N, C-alpha and C positions, 0 to 999 in steps of 0.2 A: 592353649595358649600355653608361652611362657611365662616367667614370672616378672619376666618386666612389661606385659601385657596386666596382671594380678596388682601388678602396685600401680601402673598408670589409672588401671580403671576405683581402686582401692584412694588415692587421692581423690582424685575428683568426685568423689559424692561426699571425700571427709569436708572439701572444699567447698558445697558447692549445697552438700544436704543437711545440715549441723542445725536442731533443731533453733529457733530461733524463738524466745519467750516473745520478741517484741511481737509480732506480727503474729499471735494468737487470736486477736481482735477482728483480725481481715479473712475472712472465707474463706476458706481451702487453701489458704498458704502460708502454712505451717514449718514452713522452711522453706533454704535462700534455692530458687529456682536458676537454671544454668542461664549466663548469664549473656550464651548467643541467642537462646529459645525466647528470651522475653522479649527482646526487640519485633520478633516475629509472630505473634499474638497479635492477634485482628479484633484488639480490648480500648478501651476508650480512658481505663485505669491507669492510674500513678506506675511507674515501673520499680518492681520491688527490689531491685538493687541500682540505681540509678547509677550512671557513670561518676567518675570521678576527673572532673575539668577542670583540677587547682593546675597548675603550671604549665595548658594547653595555649601555643604559641598564639594561637587563632584569636581564642577568648579572650586573650591579654592585649593583642593587638588592635582586634573593635573596639575593648574596653578606652584603650586610650586615646583614640584615635574621637575625636569630635566629631569629623565630618559621618565617618561612617556609622557609626552607631545610630543613630537616628533614620541610616538612609531607607530609603523603602524599598530600594534595589536591592537588599537583601531578603534572602526567608530569615521567619525571628523561629530562631531556635527555642525546644523543646523541649531541654535535659528527661524530665520526671514521663516523655510519652513511647511510646512504640514506633517501630519504623512504618507500619502499618497508618497508626494515627494520624503521624509529619505529610504520605504517601497523600490520606484521604485532605490535611487542611490547602495540599498543593492539588492539587485538581480541581479544590473549589475557587484557586486564585486564578490556576492557565482558562477553565472555562470560562471565567467572568472576564480573562484579557479578549477567551474568543468569542463572545457572544456579540459583542459590537462592530465585527469586522463580520461577525459571518450575519447580522441585519441590514448590513448596507449592503453588500454582496447581494446577500437574496435579494432587495428588491432594486440594485441593479440590473435582474438576468429576467428576460422575455424572450417567446416563444419569434421568431425571425420569419416563420414556415414550416410548413409540413405535409406533407409528400406521403405519402404512399407508399411499400417497396415491393408487399408483398400482403397475402391472406391465409390464414391458415383455420383449417375448419374448429367449428365451435367444441370439437367430443369434447368426453371427460378425459382423453385422454393425457398426458403433459406434449404439450408443443415441443417440437422439433429444436434443434437451436439451427437456425437458419440462415444466421450473420452473423459472415466469418470474416475474418483479416481487415480486425478495422485499422489501419492507420490514418493519422494523421501529420497535414505539412502546412506550413505557415510559411507563404512564401511570402518576404519585408518588400524585396521591393518589389510587386502590384499589389500585394494589402489582397491578398488570396488566400484564403484558407482550402485545404482539401481534404476531403475523407474517398477514401481509396479503400473498397471490402468486394465482397462476390457475396452472394445471393445460394442457398444450398437448396434449388430447385428442378429442376432441369436447365439450369445454364450453368456449368459449374467449368464451361469452356470461356466463362464471363466472367472482366473483371471491371465492378461497375468504380468514377471516378466523381464523387458531387464535390460538386464548387459554388463556396463565396464568398464576396465581398468582406471583408471586416469591416466598413465599413455600413451597418446590413438597411440601411436606408437607399442601397448602391444596389444593385440586382448584374448580375455576369452574362452574355452567352453561353446557352450551353449548357443552363446549370447541374443540370442530371446528363449522362452518361456510361452506355458500355462499349466495353473495345471483345470483342468474342477471338477466341485464338484459333481458334477450329485446328484445317489442314492447312494453313498457312505456310510450315514448312515443309509442304513436298515438294521434294522435287525435280518436278516436274508436274504439267498440265493436265499431263494422261496420268497418273496417279487418281487411284480410287478417294472419292469423295472421306469415305471413310474410313482409308487405310492406316492414313497417320495423323490422329486426333488428340489434342494433348489441351489438359483442364490447369486450370492454377494453381499451383502448392502456394504460396506467395510473394509478396508484395510491399517492397520500400519506394519512395521518393530516395532516389541516387542524390537529384538538383535539384535546383525550381523548373530545370524545361528535360529531368526525365524519369524516368520513371522501370527501376530494375524488377522487374520479373523473373521466379521460380518455376518452370514448367513444367509436368511428368505426360508421358504419350498416357491418355487413355484406355491402349485393349492392355487387357489381363494377362499377364507371359512373362516371361521369365527375362532378366535386364531389360525393364524399361530403360527410356530412352530419359534422363534426366535433360532442362536446358538453360541457362540463365539467360535473361535476352533482359536488351536495353531499350528501352519502348521512348523516344521523343515524345513531349504533349503534345509538338504540334499536329 
């Protein structure tokens, strides 16, 4: 350590850890604690060395403002308390604010339809993730909500499209369907049906009428082909 470092530490100890007889009656606090650390203690006790707010422009501004002084929009200030205490107080207020909307929204949500997509075994082994790539799209022109997804069990070459009317009392034709890619990219009808099959890596709506998919060649070999395809919903 340099002499400058030693001087810095000595000054720090002198400033913050002098004996403080006026604090002797407080359990375990016989010296002034470091002024930043006291704010971080998760305690409800008052700060040992509360900040000096004299001359603070914000406090002076509030004190002299008749309208802001009692405003319910301003969070109250606790100069004697740590940040943990203030954080708990603020969380309580936020929870209270969010409780009513949560109750109202919760009561307004109900199940519109139930579809069985697949079944898993009842073994004790952890169930594998079979539902993949869920992507949501809302067509505001037709008031139709879409979900794109794939199921990773004997159908990696298929993408499923689920659609529902945003008005749950109305239904749409072909509520759920699957598009199979398979070997549709073969150059000729003479190619073997198994020679070039494709599975879906990703899928998103491009716009209200088009779906973009990223396909990969299923054959395990180097330089497997990747295809970006635009599929019209029609």
